[in-house]
C-alpha positions in Angstrom: -50.5 114.3 -207.6 -51.9 117.7 -207.9 -54.7 118.8 -205.5 -56.9 121.7 -206.5 -56.9 124.8 -204.3 -60.7 124.4 -203.6 -60.2 120.8 -202.4 -57.3 121.9 -200.2 -59.3 124.7 -198.6 -62.3 122.4 -198.1 -60.1 119.7 -196.4 -58.4 122.4 -194.3 -61.7 123.8 -193.1 -63.0 120.3 -192.2 -59.8 119.6 -190.3 -60.0 122.8 -188.4 -63.7 122.4 -187.5 -63.3 118.8 -186.3 -60.1 119.6 -184.5 -61.7 122.6 -182.8 -64.7 120.6 -181.7 -62.6 117.8 -180.4 -60.4 120.3 -178.6 -63.3 122.1 -177.0 -64.8 118.8 -175.8 -61.5 117.6 -174.3 -61.0 121.0 -172.6 -64.5 120.8 -171.1 -63.9 117.3 -169.8 -60.6 118.3 -168.2 -62.1 121.4 -166.6 -65.1 119.4 -165.3 -63.1 116.5 -163.9 -59.4 117.6 -163.5 -56.9 114.9 -162.7 -56.6 114.2 -159.0 -58.7 117.2 -157.9 -62.3 118.0 -157.2 -64.5 119.2 -160.1 -64.1 122.9 -160.9 -67.5 123.5 -162.5 -71.1 122.3 -162.3 -73.1 120.8 -159.6 -70.4 118.4 -158.5 -68.1 121.3 -157.6 -70.4 122.4 -154.7 -70.9 119.0 -153.1 -68.8 118.7 -149.9 -68.1 122.4 -149.7 -68.6 124.4 -146.5 -71.1 127.2 -146.4 -72.2 129.6 -143.6 -75.8 130.3 -142.7 -76.6 134.0 -143.2 -80.4 133.8 -142.9 -83.4 131.6 -142.0 -87.0 132.3 -143.1 -90.1 130.1 -143.6 -88.1 126.8 -143.6 -85.6 128.0 -146.1 -82.0 128.8 -145.2 -79.9 131.4 -146.9 -76.2 130.3 -147.0 -73.1 132.1 -148.2 -70.8 130.0 -150.4 -68.0 131.5 -152.5 -69.3 135.0 -151.7 -72.6 134.1 -153.2 -75.9 133.7 -151.3 -77.9 130.6 -152.1 -81.2 129.1 -150.9 -80.7 125.9 -149.0 -82.8 123.2 -147.4 -81.8 121.2 -144.3 -83.4 118.1 -142.9 -82.7 119.3 -139.3 -83.5 123.0 -139.8 -84.5 123.6 -136.2 -80.9 122.9 -135.0 -79.3 125.3 -137.5 -78.7 128.9 -136.4 -77.4 132.0 -138.3 -73.6 131.8 -138.3 -73.4 128.0 -138.2 -71.3 126.1 -140.7 -73.1 123.6 -143.0 -71.8 121.2 -145.6 -73.4 120.9 -149.1 -74.6 117.4 -149.7 -76.6 117.9 -153.0 -78.1 120.5 -155.3 -81.6 120.5 -156.7 -81.9 123.2 -159.4 -80.6 126.3 -157.6 -81.4 125.1 -154.1 -78.6 123.5 -152.1 -79.2 120.6 -149.8 -77.1 121.0 -146.6 -76.4 119.3 -143.3 -75.1 120.9 -140.2 -71.4 120.6 -139.7 -70.4 119.1 -136.3 -67.6 121.0 -134.6 -64.5 118.9 -133.8 -64.9 119.4 -130.0 -68.5 118.3 -130.3 -67.5 115.3 -132.4 -65.1 114.1 -129.6 -67.9 114.5 -127.1 -70.2 112.6 -129.4 -67.6 109.7 -129.7 -67.3 109.4 -125.9 -71.0 109.5 -125.4 -71.5 106.7 -128.0 -68.7 104.6 -126.5 -70.3 104.9 -123.1 -73.7 103.8 -124.3 -72.4 100.8 -126.2 -70.6 99.3 -123.2 
């Protein structure tokens, strides 16, 4: 069976376009949710990461994360000081939602206080 050159080129172009689109979609999916690791891109990649408070003004924190400075909001902003470590819990547009990170030595103290009260 003979196939004309025009038909062959048309089928080849369709195959390349569909294959390229499918390959780009799979690559995006793998980059966003790599196997066995945290996401590399998007909002999900920031959640759970540690940031450092570099400024505080009018109820808005400025935090440094990956060498970038972000606006952040914290529910307990009065206890956060410049230089403290915070953990990103969510992101709303370009504002990070953070919580103060408890230092390990304070966590041990907190555990003993809690155990003493429950007895």
